BALOBA-1460 file (C-alpha; in Angstrom, 3 decimals):
// residues 405
<rec num="1" residu="x" x="-0.489" y="-9.029" z="26.826"/>
<rec num="2" residu="x" x="0.175" y="-5.576" z="28.503"/>
<rec num="3" residu="x" x="-2.230" y="-3.760" z="30.862"/>
<rec num="4" residu="x" x="-4.429" y="-1.377" z="28.779"/>
<rec num="5" residu="x" x="-5.308" y="0.566" z="31.802"/>
<rec num="6" residu="x" x="-2.256" y="3.455" z="31.774"/>
<rec num="7" residu="x" x="-2.208" y="6.051" z="34.326"/>
<rec num="8" residu="x" x="-0.328" y="9.110" z="33.842"/>
<rec num="9" residu="x" x="0.779" y="11.499" z="36.893"/>
<rec num="10" residu="x" x="0.791" y="15.126" z="36.763"/>
<rec num="11" residu="x" x="2.794" y="16.957" z="39.814"/>
<rec num="12" residu="x" x="2.161" y="20.244" z="40.790"/>
<rec num="13" residu="x" x="5.195" y="22.814" z="41.366"/>
<rec num="14" residu="x" x="6.229" y="23.231" z="44.891"/>
<rec num="15" residu="x" x="4.978" y="26.943" z="46.172"/>
<rec num="16" residu="x" x="8.310" y="28.538" z="46.974"/>
<rec num="17" residu="x" x="8.436" y="30.091" z="50.268"/>
<rec num="18" residu="x" x="10.325" y="33.511" z="50.737"/>
<rec num="19" residu="x" x="11.541" y="35.358" z="53.974"/>
<rec num="20" residu="x" x="12.657" y="38.837" z="54.504"/>
<rec num="21" residu="x" x="15.825" y="39.396" z="56.363"/>
<rec num="22" residu="x" x="14.753" y="42.126" z="58.741"/>
<rec num="23" residu="x" x="18.639" y="43.556" z="59.348"/>
<rec num="24" residu="x" x="19.133" y="43.342" z="55.556"/>
<rec num="25" residu="x" x="18.757" y="47.287" z="54.107"/>
<rec num="26" residu="x" x="19.613" y="48.952" z="51.019"/>
<rec num="27" residu="x" x="21.374" y="52.369" z="51.743"/>
<rec num="28" residu="x" x="19.994" y="55.069" z="50.068"/>
<rec num="29" residu="x" x="23.058" y="55.818" z="47.863"/>
<rec num="30" residu="x" x="23.239" y="52.001" z="46.774"/>
<rec num="31" residu="x" x="19.687" y="52.156" z="45.271"/>
<rec num="32" residu="x" x="20.933" y="53.455" z="41.942"/>
<rec num="33" residu="x" x="23.192" y="50.638" z="41.656"/>
<rec num="34" residu="x" x="20.816" y="47.580" z="43.031"/>
<rec num="35" residu="x" x="18.472" y="48.671" z="41.026"/>
<rec num="36" residu="x" x="20.511" y="48.717" z="37.697"/>
<rec num="37" residu="x" x="21.715" y="45.721" z="38.583"/>
<rec num="38" residu="x" x="18.274" y="43.960" z="39.346"/>
<rec num="39" residu="x" x="17.099" y="45.374" z="35.691"/>
<rec num="40" residu="x" x="20.361" y="43.699" z="33.867"/>
<rec num="41" residu="x" x="19.636" y="40.033" z="35.948"/>
<rec num="42" residu="x" x="16.066" y="40.103" z="35.120"/>
<rec num="43" residu="x" x="16.658" y="40.603" z="31.591"/>
<rec num="44" residu="x" x="19.042" y="38.154" z="31.573"/>
<rec num="45" residu="x" x="17.111" y="35.789" z="32.878"/>
<rec num="46" residu="x" x="14.273" y="36.324" z="30.402"/>
<rec num="47" residu="x" x="16.728" y="35.454" z="27.635"/>
<rec num="48" residu="x" x="17.704" y="32.549" z="29.276"/>
<rec num="49" residu="x" x="14.022" y="31.334" z="29.575"/>
<rec num="50" residu="x" x="13.399" y="32.221" z="25.941"/>
<rec num="51" residu="x" x="16.927" y="30.241" z="25.075"/>
<rec num="52" residu="x" x="15.286" y="27.146" z="26.887"/>
<rec num="53" residu="x" x="12.118" y="27.077" z="25.802"/>
<rec num="54" residu="x" x="11.578" y="24.332" z="23.560"/>
<rec num="55" residu="x" x="9.861" y="24.647" z="20.325"/>
<rec num="56" residu="x" x="10.811" y="28.424" z="20.141"/>
<rec num="57" residu="x" x="12.967" y="29.982" z="17.297"/>
<rec num="58" residu="x" x="14.966" y="32.827" z="17.537"/>
<rec num="59" residu="x" x="12.899" y="35.185" z="16.198"/>
<rec num="60" residu="x" x="10.144" y="34.206" z="19.515"/>
<rec num="61" residu="x" x="7.672" y="32.303" z="17.334"/>
<rec num="62" residu="x" x="6.859" y="29.155" z="17.920"/>
<rec num="63" residu="x" x="8.191" y="26.224" z="15.361"/>
<rec num="64" residu="x" x="5.154" y="23.868" z="14.285"/>
<rec num="65" residu="x" x="6.388" y="19.962" z="15.267"/>
<rec num="66" residu="x" x="5.358" y="17.894" z="11.552"/>
<rec num="67" residu="x" x="4.170" y="14.533" z="12.565"/>
<rec num="68" residu="x" x="4.357" y="12.223" z="9.629"/>
<rec num="69" residu="x" x="1.495" y="10.121" z="8.485"/>
<rec num="70" residu="x" x="1.630" y="8.323" z="5.628"/>
<rec num="71" residu="x" x="-1.665" y="6.343" z="6.080"/>
<rec num="72" residu="x" x="-4.559" y="6.465" z="3.471"/>
<rec num="73" residu="x" x="-7.533" y="6.431" z="6.288"/>
<rec num="74" residu="x" x="-8.117" y="5.397" z="9.597"/>
<rec num="75" residu="x" x="-10.569" y="4.618" z="12.265"/>
<rec num="76" residu="x" x="-11.056" y="6.559" z="15.596"/>
<rec num="77" residu="x" x="-13.662" y="5.569" z="17.455"/>
<rec num="78" residu="x" x="-11.715" y="3.501" z="20.000"/>
<rec num="79" residu="x" x="-11.153" y="5.884" z="23.020"/>
<rec num="80" residu="x" x="-8.127" y="3.550" z="24.591"/>
<rec num="81" residu="x" x="-5.788" y="1.210" z="23.319"/>
<rec num="82" residu="x" x="-6.771" y="-0.820" z="20.068"/>
<rec num="83" residu="x" x="-5.317" y="-4.272" z="20.703"/>
<rec num="84" residu="x" x="-6.567" y="-6.517" z="18.089"/>
<rec num="85" residu="x" x="-7.445" y="-6.109" z="14.017"/>
<rec num="86" residu="x" x="-8.863" y="-8.593" z="11.388"/>
<rec num="87" residu="x" x="-9.459" y="-7.754" z="7.142"/>
<rec num="88" residu="x" x="-12.001" y="-9.670" z="5.728"/>
<rec num="89" residu="x" x="-10.613" y="-12.658" z="4.218"/>
<rec num="90" residu="x" x="-13.020" y="-11.702" z="1.124"/>
<rec num="91" residu="x" x="-14.551" y="-8.329" z="1.305"/>
<rec num="92" residu="x" x="-10.740" y="-6.653" z="1.901"/>
<rec num="93" residu="x" x="-12.254" y="-3.153" z="2.622"/>
<rec num="94" residu="x" x="-14.000" y="-4.506" z="5.516"/>
<rec num="95" residu="x" x="-12.298" y="-4.522" z="8.668"/>
<rec num="96" residu="x" x="-12.733" y="-5.573" z="12.871"/>
<rec num="97" residu="x" x="-11.096" y="-4.124" z="15.168"/>
<rec num="98" residu="x" x="-11.592" y="-4.085" z="19.365"/>
<rec num="99" residu="x" x="-9.431" y="-2.808" z="22.358"/>
<rec num="100" residu="x" x="-8.998" y="-1.674" z="26.073"/>
<rec num="101" residu="x" x="-12.360" y="0.391" z="25.913"/>
<rec num="102" residu="x" x="-14.374" y="-2.979" z="25.807"/>
<rec num="103" residu="x" x="-15.650" y="-2.305" z="22.210"/>
<rec num="104" residu="x" x="-15.157" y="-3.621" z="19.001"/>
<rec num="105" residu="x" x="-16.180" y="-2.754" z="15.951"/>
<rec num="106" residu="x" x="-16.645" y="-3.020" z="11.984"/>
<rec num="107" residu="x" x="-15.864" y="-0.497" z="9.841"/>
<rec num="108" residu="x" x="-14.402" y="0.366" z="6.419"/>
<rec num="109" residu="x" x="-10.910" y="0.548" z="4.696"/>
<rec num="110" residu="x" x="-11.893" y="2.880" z="2.210"/>
<rec num="111" residu="x" x="-13.467" y="5.572" z="3.776"/>
<rec num="112" residu="x" x="-13.413" y="4.873" z="7.454"/>
<rec num="113" residu="x" x="-17.122" y="4.503" z="8.031"/>
<rec num="114" residu="x" x="-18.249" y="2.847" z="10.967"/>
<rec num="115" residu="x" x="-20.561" y="0.206" z="9.606"/>
<rec num="116" residu="x" x="-21.695" y="-1.719" z="13.470"/>
<rec num="117" residu="x" x="-20.794" y="-1.048" z="17.073"/>
<rec num="118" residu="x" x="-20.504" y="-4.641" z="18.496"/>
<rec num="119" residu="x" x="-21.912" y="-5.528" z="21.834"/>
<rec num="120" residu="x" x="-19.349" y="-4.062" z="24.523"/>
<rec num="121" residu="x" x="-17.537" y="-6.582" z="26.686"/>
<rec num="122" residu="x" x="-17.031" y="-6.826" z="30.327"/>
<rec num="123" residu="x" x="-13.506" y="-5.853" z="30.131"/>
<rec num="124" residu="x" x="-10.703" y="-5.241" z="27.496"/>
<rec num="125" residu="x" x="-11.063" y="-6.960" z="23.862"/>
<rec num="126" residu="x" x="-7.824" y="-9.558" z="23.398"/>
<rec num="127" residu="x" x="-8.910" y="-10.942" z="20.098"/>
<rec num="128" residu="x" x="-11.055" y="-10.196" z="16.585"/>
<rec num="129" residu="x" x="-11.091" y="-12.984" z="13.752"/>
<rec num="130" residu="x" x="-13.290" y="-13.301" z="10.737"/>
<rec num="131" residu="x" x="-14.227" y="-16.978" z="9.901"/>
<rec num="132" residu="x" x="-12.056" y="-17.915" z="6.720"/>
<rec num="133" residu="x" x="-15.698" y="-18.078" z="4.741"/>
<rec num="134" residu="x" x="-16.361" y="-14.599" z="5.636"/>
<rec num="135" residu="x" x="-19.975" y="-15.227" z="7.160"/>
<rec num="136" residu="x" x="-19.178" y="-14.745" z="10.835"/>
<rec num="137" residu="x" x="-17.044" y="-12.296" z="13.327"/>
<rec num="138" residu="x" x="-16.005" y="-13.258" z="16.435"/>
<rec num="139" residu="x" x="-14.801" y="-11.086" z="19.387"/>
<rec num="140" residu="x" x="-12.710" y="-12.300" z="22.515"/>
<rec num="141" residu="x" x="-12.612" y="-10.514" z="25.959"/>
<rec num="142" residu="x" x="-10.371" y="-10.663" z="29.230"/>
<rec num="143" residu="x" x="-14.046" y="-11.113" z="30.251"/>
<rec num="144" residu="x" x="-14.011" y="-14.665" z="29.440"/>
<rec num="145" residu="x" x="-16.748" y="-14.341" z="26.790"/>
<rec num="146" residu="x" x="-16.768" y="-15.048" z="22.989"/>
<rec num="147" residu="x" x="-19.438" y="-13.276" z="20.622"/>
<rec num="148" residu="x" x="-20.148" y="-14.496" z="17.565"/>
<rec num="149" residu="x" x="-21.528" y="-12.263" z="14.561"/>
<rec num="150" residu="x" x="-23.153" y="-12.381" z="11.232"/>
<rec num="151" residu="x" x="-21.183" y="-10.092" z="9.251"/>
<rec num="152" residu="x" x="-23.986" y="-9.609" z="6.658"/>
<rec num="153" residu="x" x="-26.655" y="-9.101" z="9.029"/>
<rec num="154" residu="x" x="-24.259" y="-7.678" z="12.274"/>
<rec num="155" residu="x" x="-26.586" y="-9.484" z="14.025"/>
<rec num="156" residu="x" x="-25.350" y="-11.894" z="16.965"/>
<rec num="157" residu="x" x="-25.515" y="-15.607" z="16.916"/>
<rec num="158" residu="x" x="-23.873" y="-16.893" z="20.073"/>
<rec num="159" residu="x" x="-21.962" y="-16.033" z="23.109"/>
<rec num="160" residu="x" x="-19.975" y="-18.624" z="24.158"/>
<rec num="161" residu="x" x="-18.214" y="-18.934" z="27.810"/>
<rec num="162" residu="x" x="-16.378" y="-21.440" z="29.557"/>
<rec num="163" residu="x" x="-12.808" y="-20.289" z="29.641"/>
<rec num="164" residu="x" x="-11.816" y="-17.215" z="31.605"/>
<rec num="165" residu="x" x="-9.663" y="-14.175" z="30.058"/>
<rec num="166" residu="x" x="-9.732" y="-14.945" z="26.168"/>
<rec num="167" residu="x" x="-5.825" y="-15.316" z="25.203"/>
<rec num="168" residu="x" x="-6.449" y="-15.534" z="21.188"/>
<rec num="169" residu="x" x="-9.340" y="-17.063" z="18.838"/>
<rec num="170" residu="x" x="-8.414" y="-19.457" z="15.886"/>
<rec num="171" residu="x" x="-11.116" y="-20.449" z="13.235"/>
<rec num="172" residu="x" x="-10.753" y="-23.760" z="11.239"/>
<rec num="173" residu="x" x="-9.283" y="-23.236" z="7.856"/>
<rec num="174" residu="x" x="-12.494" y="-25.063" z="6.133"/>
<rec num="175" residu="x" x="-15.188" y="-25.103" z="8.638"/>
<rec num="176" residu="x" x="-16.893" y="-22.872" z="11.098"/>
<rec num="177" residu="x" x="-15.302" y="-24.220" z="14.474"/>
<rec num="178" residu="x" x="-13.946" y="-22.011" z="16.464"/>
<rec num="179" residu="x" x="-10.848" y="-22.117" z="18.777"/>
<rec num="180" residu="x" x="-9.667" y="-20.090" z="21.565"/>
<rec num="181" residu="x" x="-6.804" y="-20.309" z="24.349"/>
<rec num="182" residu="x" x="-7.160" y="-18.799" z="27.717"/>
<rec num="183" residu="x" x="-5.855" y="-17.117" z="31.302"/>
<rec num="184" residu="x" x="-6.893" y="-20.618" z="32.862"/>
<rec num="185" residu="x" x="-4.492" y="-22.825" z="30.869"/>
<rec num="186" residu="x" x="-7.220" y="-24.345" z="28.844"/>
<rec num="187" residu="x" x="-8.681" y="-24.071" z="24.863"/>
<rec num="188" residu="x" x="-12.044" y="-24.402" z="24.071"/>
<rec num="189" residu="x" x="-13.661" y="-25.182" z="20.644"/>
<rec num="190" residu="x" x="-17.283" y="-24.688" z="19.535"/>
<rec num="191" residu="x" x="-19.266" y="-25.303" z="16.216"/>
<rec num="192" residu="x" x="-20.768" y="-22.314" z="14.771"/>
<rec num="193" residu="x" x="-23.506" y="-20.991" z="14.138"/>
<rec num="194" residu="x" x="-25.337" y="-22.560" z="16.686"/>
<rec num="195" residu="x" x="-22.382" y="-21.901" z="19.387"/>
<rec num="196" residu="x" x="-22.258" y="-25.940" z="20.291"/>
<rec num="197" residu="x" x="-19.671" y="-27.189" z="22.666"/>
<rec num="198" residu="x" x="-17.506" y="-29.471" z="20.585"/>
<rec num="199" residu="x" x="-14.295" y="-29.824" z="23.268"/>
<rec num="200" residu="x" x="-11.854" y="-28.786" z="26.195"/>
<rec num="201" residu="x" x="-8.318" y="-29.168" z="26.039"/>
<rec num="202" residu="x" x="-6.191" y="-29.531" z="28.811"/>
<rec num="203" residu="x" x="-2.451" y="-30.203" z="29.312"/>
<rec num="204" residu="x" x="-1.064" y="-26.889" z="30.115"/>
<rec num="205" residu="x" x="-0.128" y="-25.314" z="33.674"/>
<rec num="206" residu="x" x="-0.636" y="-21.856" z="32.702"/>
<rec num="207" residu="x" x="-2.174" y="-19.600" z="30.445"/>
<rec num="208" residu="x" x="-2.145" y="-20.667" z="26.660"/>
<rec num="209" residu="x" x="-0.328" y="-17.842" z="24.562"/>
<rec num="210" residu="x" x="-0.798" y="-18.946" z="21.405"/>
<rec num="211" residu="x" x="-2.593" y="-21.434" z="19.314"/>
<rec num="212" residu="x" x="-4.279" y="-22.278" z="16.223"/>
<rec num="213" residu="x" x="-5.135" y="-24.885" z="13.940"/>
<rec num="214" residu="x" x="-2.836" y="-26.129" z="11.201"/>
<rec num="215" residu="x" x="-2.965" y="-25.400" z="7.738"/>
<rec num="216" residu="x" x="-4.761" y="-28.927" z="6.972"/>
<rec num="217" residu="x" x="-7.603" y="-28.495" z="9.861"/>
<rec num="218" residu="x" x="-5.779" y="-31.622" z="10.989"/>
<rec num="219" residu="x" x="-4.308" y="-30.841" z="13.921"/>
<rec num="220" residu="x" x="-4.026" y="-28.019" z="16.673"/>
<rec num="221" residu="x" x="-1.064" y="-26.909" z="18.040"/>
<rec num="222" residu="x" x="-0.022" y="-24.870" z="21.212"/>
<rec num="223" residu="x" x="1.794" y="-22.961" z="22.913"/>
<rec num="224" residu="x" x="1.789" y="-21.601" z="26.592"/>
<rec num="225" residu="x" x="3.978" y="-19.972" z="29.209"/>
<rec num="226" residu="x" x="4.628" y="-22.841" z="31.070"/>
<rec num="227" residu="x" x="7.162" y="-23.489" z="27.875"/>
<rec num="228" residu="x" x="5.532" y="-26.681" z="26.615"/>
<rec num="229" residu="x" x="4.024" y="-26.896" z="22.819"/>
<rec num="230" residu="x" x="1.414" y="-29.096" z="22.359"/>
<rec num="231" residu="x" x="-0.016" y="-31.016" z="18.928"/>
<rec num="232" residu="x" x="-3.754" y="-31.874" z="19.672"/>
<rec num="233" residu="x" x="-6.125" y="-34.340" z="17.963"/>
<rec num="234" residu="x" x="-8.906" y="-31.861" z="17.389"/>
<rec num="235" residu="x" x="-11.579" y="-34.655" z="17.490"/>
<rec num="236" residu="x" x="-10.784" y="-36.553" z="20.537"/>
<rec num="237" residu="x" x="-8.574" y="-33.664" z="22.308"/>
<rec num="238" residu="x" x="-5.900" y="-36.313" z="23.062"/>
<rec num="239" residu="x" x="-2.480" y="-34.865" z="23.216"/>
<rec num="240" residu="x" x="-0.472" y="-36.361" z="19.810"/>
<rec num="241" residu="x" x="2.643" y="-34.967" z="21.113"/>
<rec num="242" residu="x" x="4.242" y="-32.328" z="23.421"/>
<rec num="243" residu="x" x="7.868" y="-30.482" z="23.695"/>
<rec num="244" residu="x" x="8.285" y="-29.491" z="27.581"/>
<rec num="245" residu="x" x="11.300" y="-27.719" z="29.229"/>
<rec num="246" residu="x" x="12.662" y="-31.170" z="30.125"/>
<rec num="247" residu="x" x="14.051" y="-31.768" z="27.589"/>
<rec num="248" residu="x" x="16.874" y="-29.286" z="27.673"/>
<rec num="249" residu="x" x="17.033" y="-28.608" z="23.994"/>
<rec num="250" residu="x" x="13.789" y="-27.199" z="24.313"/>
<rec num="251" residu="x" x="12.509" y="-23.678" z="25.489"/>
<rec num="252" residu="x" x="13.202" y="-22.731" z="29.267"/>
<rec num="253" residu="x" x="10.957" y="-20.277" z="29.657"/>
<rec num="254" residu="x" x="7.160" y="-19.191" z="28.341"/>
<rec num="255" residu="x" x="6.157" y="-19.770" z="24.589"/>
<rec num="256" residu="x" x="4.838" y="-16.243" z="23.243"/>
<rec num="257" residu="x" x="4.415" y="-17.556" z="19.464"/>
<rec num="258" residu="x" x="4.151" y="-20.273" z="16.808"/>
<rec num="259" residu="x" x="3.598" y="-20.609" z="13.230"/>
<rec num="260" residu="x" x="3.166" y="-24.248" z="11.163"/>
<rec num="261" residu="x" x="4.741" y="-25.066" z="7.492"/>
<rec num="262" residu="x" x="1.780" y="-25.713" z="4.807"/>
<rec num="263" residu="x" x="2.329" y="-29.367" z="5.111"/>
<rec num="264" residu="x" x="1.655" y="-29.101" z="9.231"/>
<rec num="265" residu="x" x="5.311" y="-31.011" z="9.770"/>
<rec num="266" residu="x" x="7.451" y="-28.203" z="10.304"/>
<rec num="267" residu="x" x="6.503" y="-26.142" z="13.526"/>
<rec num="268" residu="x" x="8.463" y="-22.644" z="14.810"/>
<rec num="269" residu="x" x="7.911" y="-21.423" z="18.480"/>
<rec num="270" residu="x" x="8.800" y="-18.058" z="20.092"/>
<rec num="271" residu="x" x="10.050" y="-17.869" z="23.781"/>
<rec num="272" residu="x" x="10.879" y="-15.793" z="26.549"/>
<rec num="273" residu="x" x="14.090" y="-17.360" z="26.750"/>
<rec num="274" residu="x" x="15.273" y="-15.150" z="23.729"/>
<rec num="275" residu="x" x="15.437" y="-18.379" z="21.148"/>
<rec num="276" residu="x" x="13.136" y="-20.060" z="18.451"/>
<rec num="277" residu="x" x="12.768" y="-23.437" z="18.078"/>
<rec num="278" residu="x" x="12.018" y="-25.672" z="14.974"/>
<rec num="279" residu="x" x="10.649" y="-29.144" z="15.726"/>
<rec num="280" residu="x" x="8.987" y="-31.693" z="13.872"/>
<rec num="281" residu="x" x="5.284" y="-33.173" z="14.323"/>
<rec num="282" residu="x" x="7.294" y="-36.519" z="14.803"/>
<rec num="283" residu="x" x="8.459" y="-35.222" z="18.387"/>
<rec num="284" residu="x" x="11.903" y="-34.234" z="17.172"/>
<rec num="285" residu="x" x="13.772" y="-30.767" z="17.671"/>
<rec num="286" residu="x" x="15.225" y="-29.712" z="14.679"/>
<rec num="287" residu="x" x="17.284" y="-26.986" z="15.966"/>
<rec num="288" residu="x" x="17.509" y="-23.764" z="18.065"/>
<rec num="289" residu="x" x="17.677" y="-20.228" z="16.388"/>
<rec num="290" residu="x" x="19.365" y="-17.680" z="18.737"/>
<rec num="291" residu="x" x="20.144" y="-14.298" z="17.855"/>
<rec num="292" residu="x" x="18.244" y="-12.491" z="19.988"/>
<rec num="293" residu="x" x="18.622" y="-10.468" z="23.460"/>
<rec num="294" residu="x" x="15.355" y="-10.275" z="24.732"/>
<rec num="295" residu="x" x="12.364" y="-12.467" z="24.386"/>
<rec num="296" residu="x" x="11.097" y="-13.647" z="21.073"/>
<rec num="297" residu="x" x="7.655" y="-12.136" z="20.498"/>
<rec num="298" residu="x" x="6.427" y="-13.097" z="16.955"/>
<rec num="299" residu="x" x="7.996" y="-16.148" z="14.412"/>
<rec num="300" residu="x" x="7.008" y="-17.487" z="11.067"/>
<rec num="301" residu="x" x="7.384" y="-19.512" z="8.159"/>
<rec num="302" residu="x" x="7.918" y="-18.410" z="4.241"/>
<rec num="303" residu="x" x="5.789" y="-20.550" z="1.905"/>
<rec num="304" residu="x" x="7.756" y="-20.317" z="-0.916"/>
<rec num="305" residu="x" x="11.429" y="-20.078" z="0.308"/>
<rec num="306" residu="x" x="12.802" y="-22.409" z="3.189"/>
<rec num="307" residu="x" x="13.086" y="-19.109" z="5.365"/>
<rec num="308" residu="x" x="11.848" y="-18.409" z="8.880"/>
<rec num="309" residu="x" x="12.017" y="-14.640" z="10.378"/>
<rec num="310" residu="x" x="11.861" y="-13.880" z="14.067"/>
<rec num="311" residu="x" x="11.151" y="-10.856" z="15.880"/>
<rec num="312" residu="x" x="12.256" y="-9.907" z="19.008"/>
<rec num="313" residu="x" x="11.514" y="-7.115" z="22.063"/>
<rec num="314" residu="x" x="15.503" y="-6.641" z="21.400"/>
<rec num="315" residu="x" x="14.414" y="-4.743" z="18.064"/>
<rec num="316" residu="x" x="16.050" y="-7.418" z="15.551"/>
<rec num="317" residu="x" x="13.960" y="-9.361" z="13.155"/>
<rec num="318" residu="x" x="16.505" y="-12.272" z="12.206"/>
<rec num="319" residu="x" x="16.028" y="-14.245" z="8.387"/>
<rec num="320" residu="x" x="17.035" y="-17.697" z="9.036"/>
<rec num="321" residu="x" x="17.330" y="-20.718" z="6.085"/>
<rec num="322" residu="x" x="15.409" y="-23.520" z="7.877"/>
<rec num="323" residu="x" x="17.746" y="-25.777" z="5.748"/>
<rec num="324" residu="x" x="21.130" y="-25.236" z="7.584"/>
<rec num="325" residu="x" x="19.803" y="-23.196" z="10.222"/>
<rec num="326" residu="x" x="22.382" y="-20.379" z="9.574"/>
<rec num="327" residu="x" x="21.061" y="-16.903" z="10.044"/>
<rec num="328" residu="x" x="20.710" y="-15.178" z="6.641"/>
<rec num="329" residu="x" x="20.236" y="-11.316" z="7.795"/>
<rec num="330" residu="x" x="19.397" y="-9.364" z="10.629"/>
<rec num="331" residu="x" x="17.269" y="-6.446" z="9.946"/>
<rec num="332" residu="x" x="16.394" y="-4.170" z="12.600"/>
<rec num="333" residu="x" x="13.626" y="-1.633" z="14.116"/>
<rec num="334" residu="x" x="14.408" y="0.861" z="16.551"/>
<rec num="335" residu="x" x="11.944" y="-1.008" z="19.228"/>
<rec num="336" residu="x" x="10.296" y="-4.123" z="20.089"/>
<rec num="337" residu="x" x="9.145" y="-5.951" z="17.362"/>
<rec num="338" residu="x" x="5.603" y="-6.851" z="17.942"/>
<rec num="339" residu="x" x="4.244" y="-9.103" z="14.883"/>
<rec num="340" residu="x" x="5.539" y="-10.125" z="11.260"/>
<rec num="341" residu="x" x="3.677" y="-11.903" z="8.978"/>
<rec num="342" residu="x" x="5.521" y="-13.053" z="5.509"/>
<rec num="343" residu="x" x="2.793" y="-12.497" z="2.180"/>
<rec num="344" residu="x" x="1.406" y="-15.047" z="0.611"/>
<rec num="345" residu="x" x="3.394" y="-16.853" z="-2.295"/>
<rec num="346" residu="x" x="5.809" y="-14.144" z="-1.421"/>
<rec num="347" residu="x" x="9.800" y="-13.480" z="-0.034"/>
<rec num="348" residu="x" x="8.263" y="-10.027" z="1.180"/>
<rec num="349" residu="x" x="7.178" y="-9.690" z="4.823"/>
<rec num="350" residu="x" x="5.890" y="-6.894" z="6.793"/>
<rec num="351" residu="x" x="6.234" y="-6.284" z="10.551"/>
<rec num="352" residu="x" x="5.179" y="-3.444" z="13.357"/>
<rec num="353" residu="x" x="7.076" y="-2.458" z="16.256"/>
<rec num="354" residu="x" x="6.715" y="-0.207" z="19.208"/>
<rec num="355" residu="x" x="8.664" y="2.146" z="17.233"/>
<rec num="356" residu="x" x="5.169" y="3.402" z="15.846"/>
<rec num="357" residu="x" x="6.373" y="2.314" z="12.512"/>
<rec num="358" residu="x" x="5.302" y="-0.819" z="9.557"/>
<rec num="359" residu="x" x="8.081" y="-1.952" z="7.354"/>
<rec num="360" residu="x" x="8.029" y="-4.011" z="4.437"/>
<rec num="361" residu="x" x="11.317" y="-6.133" z="4.016"/>
<rec num="362" residu="x" x="12.716" y="-7.991" z="1.004"/>
<rec num="363" residu="x" x="14.340" y="-11.247" z="2.649"/>
<rec num="364" residu="x" x="16.538" y="-12.627" z="-0.398"/>
<rec num="365" residu="x" x="18.317" y="-9.267" z="0.368"/>
<rec num="366" residu="x" x="17.515" y="-7.723" z="3.209"/>
<rec num="367" residu="x" x="16.589" y="-4.397" z="1.751"/>
<rec num="368" residu="x" x="13.296" y="-2.393" z="3.493"/>
<rec num="369" residu="x" x="11.219" y="-1.798" z="0.608"/>
<rec num="370" residu="x" x="9.078" y="0.820" z="2.382"/>
<rec num="371" residu="x" x="8.538" y="2.444" z="5.898"/>
<rec num="372" residu="x" x="5.610" y="3.602" z="6.899"/>
<rec num="373" residu="x" x="4.470" y="6.135" z="9.752"/>
<rec num="374" residu="x" x="1.737" y="7.924" z="11.608"/>
<rec num="375" residu="x" x="0.740" y="6.130" z="14.747"/>
<rec num="376" residu="x" x="2.268" y="8.381" z="17.951"/>
<rec num="377" residu="x" x="2.475" y="4.996" z="20.219"/>
<rec num="378" residu="x" x="3.204" y="1.333" z="19.822"/>
<rec num="379" residu="x" x="1.753" y="-0.588" z="17.361"/>
<rec num="380" residu="x" x="0.016" y="-3.945" z="18.722"/>
<rec num="381" residu="x" x="-1.397" y="-5.701" z="15.690"/>
<rec num="382" residu="x" x="-2.149" y="-5.490" z="12.150"/>
<rec num="383" residu="x" x="-3.684" y="-7.558" z="9.543"/>
<rec num="384" residu="x" x="-2.236" y="-7.748" z="6.258"/>
<rec num="385" residu="x" x="-4.913" y="-7.806" z="2.670"/>
<rec num="386" residu="x" x="-4.307" y="-10.897" z="0.486"/>
<rec num="387" residu="x" x="-2.322" y="-9.062" z="-2.070"/>
<rec num="388" residu="x" x="-0.030" y="-7.508" z="0.345"/>
<rec num="389" residu="x" x="-0.972" y="-4.155" z="-0.496"/>
<rec num="390" residu="x" x="-3.334" y="-2.940" z="2.142"/>
<rec num="391" residu="x" x="-2.036" y="-2.931" z="6.063"/>
<rec num="392" residu="x" x="-4.067" y="-1.852" z="8.820"/>
<rec num="393" residu="x" x="-3.077" y="-2.031" z="12.022"/>
<rec num="394" residu="x" x="-3.913" y="-1.106" z="15.979"/>
<rec num="395" residu="x" x="-2.360" y="1.020" z="18.326"/>
<rec num="396" residu="x" x="-1.771" y="2.076" z="22.032"/>
<rec num="397" residu="x" x="-2.774" y="5.407" z="20.864"/>
<rec num="398" residu="x" x="-6.091" y="4.295" z="20.543"/>
<rec num="399" residu="x" x="-6.219" y="4.562" z="16.593"/>
<rec num="400" residu="x" x="-6.367" y="2.419" z="13.607"/>
<rec num="401" residu="x" x="-5.030" y="3.520" z="10.390"/>
<rec num="402" residu="x" x="-4.836" y="1.731" z="7.065"/>
<rec num="403" residu="x" x="-1.110" y="2.007" z="5.041"/>
<rec num="404" residu="x" x="-0.896" y="1.216" z="0.884"/>
<rec num="405" residu="x" x="1.767" y="1.288" z="-1.722"/>
């Protein structure tokens, strides 16, 4: 995650020093000519200044710069970059957001109303997640704390401690069990609402950048900056399978993102080495997806077609056939792709970018179905509604916007 503190420096113009030449005189006969020349030069200079001034038309009136905004609603309480956003799994008009102002909020997508300002963290809020049943919401901070709240009463259930800077949070798909990955190379797991400690997972040697329960909930997968992918047993915290850079066919740099197939058997990872790897739970490496010229920051697997998608810092969004490992098409943003999500039971996918746009694509044709604009700085995170019709974004400009189709 990029540093949320941004410094903008202003520089005062240098004072000009004027010197008089005591030996330079204008003769009386030349005064009229000098005055005329000076007036002409001043007029030309003024015309040049007018010509160079941006946003000014030829008739001297300022031109208005029109900013495109396709959003239907927004939330503007955050005072710094917003890093995380999540839609409620059942009440799709509820959303949680967290950012660089150390704050997290619950608010409504239909009218932008703030419902709750949650307890402030001691550092940036890096992750917010509703439980899959929708009863709880968790906020994780760079202060190493995880706060969990009852969504209905908005009262805090537990404060969970153990790891240092929280990188991500993930709820179990079927139970009130919360998993977190941390900067200290560990993962922690708790039961809620009581907050009881269940397990700590140690096996990585660098920050755990991504992780999740598999769709069945029977396994945990995690990737780290040390280039390792580990499959874990949640009950015993034992390593079931491990992929490391020692195998030259696997990643040689840090892992940034991962995804798992619906049957838990196939996993896709993205890496700073500009590749994505397709692996099997039995330990085999199925193939390498190589099309990017820079770090692959986000990956996903389609649940209705044998397709994968990878998004890179170079702005490319690549669609792959996972049966043949062939590239089907390369889509394009104007800047780094920050996140992609496949729509449920659909060949459509949505992506966001540092180019400030949200784009929806049809993976079958490669067509861009829709482009939404509204942010003034890069989009850091987004959440997609179950029906794929509502998108809520979190941006470096300190705003959350709601887009609808």
